C-alpha positions in Angstrom: 25.4 -35.1 80.8 23.3 -32.2 81.1 20.7 -31.6 78.0 22.8 -29.7 75.5 19.6 -27.9 74.8 19.8 -26.5 78.4 23.6 -26.6 78.9 24.6 -25.1 75.6 22.6 -21.7 75.9 23.4 -22.0 79.9 27.1 -21.5 79.5 26.6 -19.4 76.7 24.5 -17.0 78.3 26.3 -17.0 81.6 30.0 -15.8 79.8 28.3 -13.1 77.8 26.5 -11.6 80.2 30.0 -11.7 82.7 31.6 -10.1 79.6 28.7 -8.0 78.8 28.8 -6.4 82.0 32.5 -6.2 82.1 32.6 -8.7 85.2 35.2 -10.3 83.8 38.5 -9.6 81.4 38.4 -11.0 77.9 40.0 -13.9 79.0 38.7 -14.2 82.4 35.0 -14.2 79.8 37.0 -17.3 78.1 38.0 -19.4 81.2 34.4 -18.7 82.6 33.3 -20.6 79.9 35.3 -23.3 79.7 34.9 -24.1 83.4 31.0 -24.0 82.5 31.8 -26.3 80.2 33.1 -28.6 82.6 30.2 -28.4 84.7 27.7 -29.7 82.4 29.5 -32.9 81.8 28.4 -34.4 85.0 25.1 -35.9 84.8 23.5 -33.7 87.2 22.1 -30.8 87.1 24.4 -29.3 90.8 27.9 -28.9 89.6 26.3 -26.1 86.9 23.8 -24.5 89.4 26.2 -24.1 92.2 28.4 -22.4 89.9 25.6 -20.3 88.7 24.7 -19.3 92.3 27.8 -18.6 93.0 28.2 -16.2 90.2 25.1 -14.3 90.5 25.1 -14.1 94.3 28.7 -13.3 94.4 28.5 -10.6 91.4 25.5 -9.0 93.0 27.6 -9.1 96.6 30.4 -7.3 94.7 28.5 -4.2 93.5 26.4 -3.7 96.9 27.4 -0.2 97.4 30.5 -0.3 95.4 31.1 3.4 95.3 31.2 4.0 99.6 33.9 0.7 98.9 35.6 2.6 96.4 36.5 5.4 98.7 37.7 3.1 101.3 40.5 1.9 99.4 42.8 2.5 96.9 44.1 0.3 93.9 47.9 -0.2 92.8 47.6 2.4 90.2 46.6 5.2 92.9 43.1 5.7 92.3 39.9 4.9 93.9 39.6 1.4 94.9 36.5 -1.6 94.3 36.6 -3.9 92.2 37.3 -4.3 89.0 36.5 -6.5 86.1 38.0 -10.0 87.7 40.7 -12.0 85.7 41.1 -15.4 84.6 43.5 -16.2 87.8 40.6 -15.0 90.1 38.1 -17.3 87.9 40.1 -20.4 88.6 41.2 -19.7 92.3 37.2 -20.3 92.9 36.3 -22.8 90.6 39.4 -25.1 89.7 39.0 -27.2 92.5 35.4 -27.6 92.1 36.1 -28.6 88.1 38.4 -31.1 89.1 36.2 -32.4 91.5 33.0 -32.5 88.8 35.5 -34.2 86.3 36.7 -37.0 89.3 33.4 -37.6 89.5 31.9 -37.7 86.4 34.2 -40.2 85.7 33.6 -42.5 88.4 30.2 -42.6 87.6 30.9 -43.6 84.1 33.5 -46.2 85.0 30.9 -47.8 87.6 28.3 -47.6 84.6 26.0 -45.5 87.0 26.4 -42.3 84.8 22.5 -41.9 84.3 21.3 -43.4 87.0 23.3 -42.7 90.0 21.9 -40.4 93.1 23.6 -39.2 96.1 24.3 -41.5 99.1 25.7 -41.0 102.3 29.1 -43.0 102.1 27.7 -45.7 99.6 31.2 -45.1 97.9 34.0 -42.6 97.4 31.9 -41.1 94.5 29.9 -39.7 97.4 32.8 -37.9 98.8 33.4 -36.1 96.1 30.3 -34.4 95.9 31.0 -33.1 99.6 34.2 -31.6 98.4 32.6 -30.0 95.6 29.6 -28.4 97.5 32.0 -27.3 100.0 34.1 -26.0 97.5 31.7 -23.3 96.9 30.1 -23.0 100.2 33.3 -21.6 101.2 34.3 -19.5 98.3 31.3 -17.7 98.6 31.4 -17.1 102.2 34.6 -15.5 101.5 33.3 -13.6 98.5 30.2 -11.9 100.9 32.6 -11.5 103.7 35.3 -9.3 101.7 33.0 -7.7 99.5 30.0 -6.7 102.4 32.0 -6.9 105.7 34.9 -3.8 104.4 31.6 -1.6 104.4 31.0 -2.4 108.3 30.5 0.9 110.3 33.1 -0.3 112.9 36.2 -1.0 112.6 38.1 -4.2 111.2 40.4 -6.2 113.7 43.3 -8.4 113.1 42.1 -12.1 113.6 46.3 -13.4 113.6 47.0 -10.3 116.0 47.2 -11.4 119.8 45.4 -8.2 120.5 43.1 -7.7 117.7 44.1 -4.7 116.7 42.1 -2.3 114.7 42.9 -2.3 111.3 42.1 -0.4 108.1 39.1 -1.5 105.9 40.5 -3.9 103.3 43.4 -5.4 105.0 43.9 -9.0 104.9 43.1 -10.8 107.9 40.8 -7.9 109.5 37.7 -9.4 110.1 34.2 -7.8 111.6 30.7 -8.7 113.0 29.2 -7.6 109.8 31.7 -9.4 107.4 31.1 -12.9 109.4 27.1 -12.4 109.2 28.2 -12.0 105.1 30.1 -14.6 105.4 27.2 -17.1 107.2 24.6 -15.3 104.1 27.1 -16.3 101.3 27.5 -20.0 102.9 24.2 -20.6 103.2 22.8 -19.4 99.5 25.2 -22.1 98.5 24.1 -24.7 101.2 20.7 -24.0 100.3 21.2 -24.1 96.6 22.6 -27.8 97.1 20.0 -29.2 99.1 17.5 -28.1 96.5 19.4 -29.2 93.6 20.9 -32.3 94.8 19.7 -35.5 94.1 19.4 -37.2 97.4 18.4 -40.7 97.4 15.2 -41.1 99.0 16.2 -44.6 101.3 19.5 -42.5 102.7 17.9 -39.0 103.0 15.1 -38.3 105.8 13.9 -34.5 105.9 16.0 -33.8 109.1 18.9 -35.1 107.4 18.7 -32.9 104.9 18.4 -30.1 107.1 21.3 -31.1 108.9 23.0 -31.4 105.4 22.4 -27.5 105.5 23.2 -26.9 108.7 26.4 -28.2 108.3 27.6 -27.0 104.7 26.7 -23.8 106.0 28.9 -24.1 109.1 31.5 -25.1 107.1 31.6 -22.4 104.2 31.9 -20.1 107.0 34.6 -21.8 108.4 36.7 -21.3 105.2 35.9 -17.7 105.7 37.4 -17.5 109.0 40.4 -19.4 107.7 40.7 -17.2 104.5 41.2 -14.5 106.9 43.8 -16.2 108.8 45.8 -17.2 105.8 45.6 -13.7 104.1 46.8 -12.3 107.3 49.7 -14.1 107.8 50.9 -14.8 104.6 49.3 -12.3 102.2 51.0 -8.8 102.5 48.5 -5.8 103.1 49.7 -2.7 101.6 49.3 0.6 102.8 49.2 4.3 101.3 50.9 6.4 103.9 49.8 9.7 102.8 45.7 8.5 103.3 46.3 5.3 105.3 44.0 3.1 102.7 44.9 0.0 101.7 46.2 -0.3 98.5 44.8 -3.3 96.2 46.3 -5.1 93.7 44.9 -5.4 90.1 43.3 -9.0 89.6 44.1 -9.8 93.2 47.9 -9.7 92.6 50.4 -8.6 94.9 51.3 -4.6 95.4 54.5 -3.4 94.9 56.0 -1.1 97.9 58.6 0.7 95.9 57.3 3.4 93.8 57.3 2.4 89.9 60.0 4.8 89.4 62.7 3.2 91.7 65.0 2.4 88.3 64.9 5.8 87.1 65.8 7.1 90.5 68.6 4.3 90.8 70.3 6.2 87.4 69.6 9.3 88.7 71.5 8.6 91.3 74.2 6.9 89.6 74.6 10.2 87.4 74.7 12.9 90.5 77.7 10.6 92.0 79.4 10.4 88.9 79.1 14.5 88.8 80.1 14.8 92.1 82.8 12.7 91.9 84.1 14.9 88.9 83.7 18.3 90.0 85.2 17.3 93.4 88.2 16.2 91.5 88.1 19.9 89.5 88.0 21.4 92.9 90.6 19.9 94.1 92.9 20.6 91.1 92.1 24.4 91.3 92.4 24.4 94.8 96.1 23.1 94.6 96.8 25.5 91.5 95.6 28.8 93.3 95.2 28.2 96.7 92.3 29.4 97.3 89.0 27.9 98.8 86.0 26.9 96.1 83.8 29.8 95.8 79.9 29.6 96.3 79.2 29.7 92.6 81.0 26.4 92.0 78.7 25.1 94.8 75.2 26.6 93.0 76.9 25.4 89.6 76.6 21.8 91.7 73.4 22.4 93.4 72.1 23.2 89.5 73.6 20.4 87.6 72.9 17.8 90.4 70.4 14.7 89.8 66.7 14.9 91.2 66.4 14.0 94.9 65.2 10.2 95.1 61.7 9.5 95.1 60.5 8.5 98.5 58.3 5.0 98.8 54.8 6.2 99.9 53.7 2.9 100.7 54.5 0.0 103.5 53.4 -3.3 104.5 51.6 -2.6 107.8 50.3 -6.5 108.3 51.5 -10.1 106.7 54.3 -11.3 104.9 54.6 -10.8 100.9 54.3 -14.8 100.6 51.0 -15.2 98.5 48.7 -13.0 96.5 44.9 -12.5 97.2 44.7 -15.6 94.7 46.8 -18.0 96.0 44.9 -17.8 99.2 41.8 -18.3 98.2 43.0 -20.8 95.7 44.9 -22.8 99.1 41.8 -22.0 100.9 39.4 -23.7 98.9 41.5 -26.6 98.3 41.9 -27.1 102.5 37.8 -26.7 103.0 37.2 -29.1 99.9 39.8 -32.0 101.1 39.0 -31.5 104.5 35.0 -31.6 104.3 36.0 -35.1 102.0 37.9 -36.0 105.3 35.3 -35.5 107.3 32.7 -37.3 105.2 35.2 -39.9 105.4 35.3 -40.3 108.7 31.5 -40.1 109.4 30.4 -42.5 107.0 33.4 -44.8 107.2 34.3 -44.8 103.4 38.3 -44.7 102.5 39.5 -42.4 100.6 42.0 -44.7 98.1 42.9 -44.5 94.6 42.5 -47.9 93.8 38.7 -47.1 94.6 38.7 -43.9 92.0 40.7 -45.8 89.2 
């Protein structure tokens, strides 16, 4: 376990900073605290350092030109867009896979009685594969964060990656990509890859300087691929809702889904029902009057009908511009992180000839 004299202040400081700067909701700060604590039970500093690097670099990317970004999108409430405090769901979407892999590798080292002596080899056993998945997770989510937060500020219009013609879409569209966003994703992945190269306890006999550079480049490329995969998944499985009046993308609070119909739908339905009842009653009255007097309904009755009728139903001001409303942003992020982590583990298993099996873990 990481020295408590280091772990306790570091974890507490990380959570307090997030809460005090309102970058996380209160529940989000609590979940981040638990996640950070899980990362510190590992004998290496690597998991916690990667978590901290992702948090601080991601926060910085989110704050860059925030006012400009706020002008490009709208929030689900109708206000200006931009990043608000992140929820516990968003925290878990980015860190839960890494937390699971941290626990698995910690358990494996303890079971092998190498908790305090293990180093990172190249395929010595299945434990090394867990480390690859852990690093791949943070490289992918960092690349995605940088790409989405900084790519939206690109001067060129994003193009839909799932469109055969790569059609132009509004900034903030799920699946919309720009060259600037791709380069920002490379930067995010590189930061995590560099951090892992500096803090991983590489076994000296297994890792030469050239091989460590290859690790750095490989993780950077893999993390960048994660950002591209997130765009593909978002463009296919996540609906991008656009405000008809402004043409801007509407962002869901906390990464959740955005309602297309106005919030007053239920009220409108009630009004329509009441109007129908009134029209039915008025029609019956007019029929009786016409039969009794043999005259047509006067204009005054028509005016009374118009004055008493319910309000005109509110029309929806939003529409789904791209994608399908299957997953929200958090689910897409989690799916991408899981695919990239497991994929990296499978690649490492193949290259290092280490079979992935439950028996090897237990």
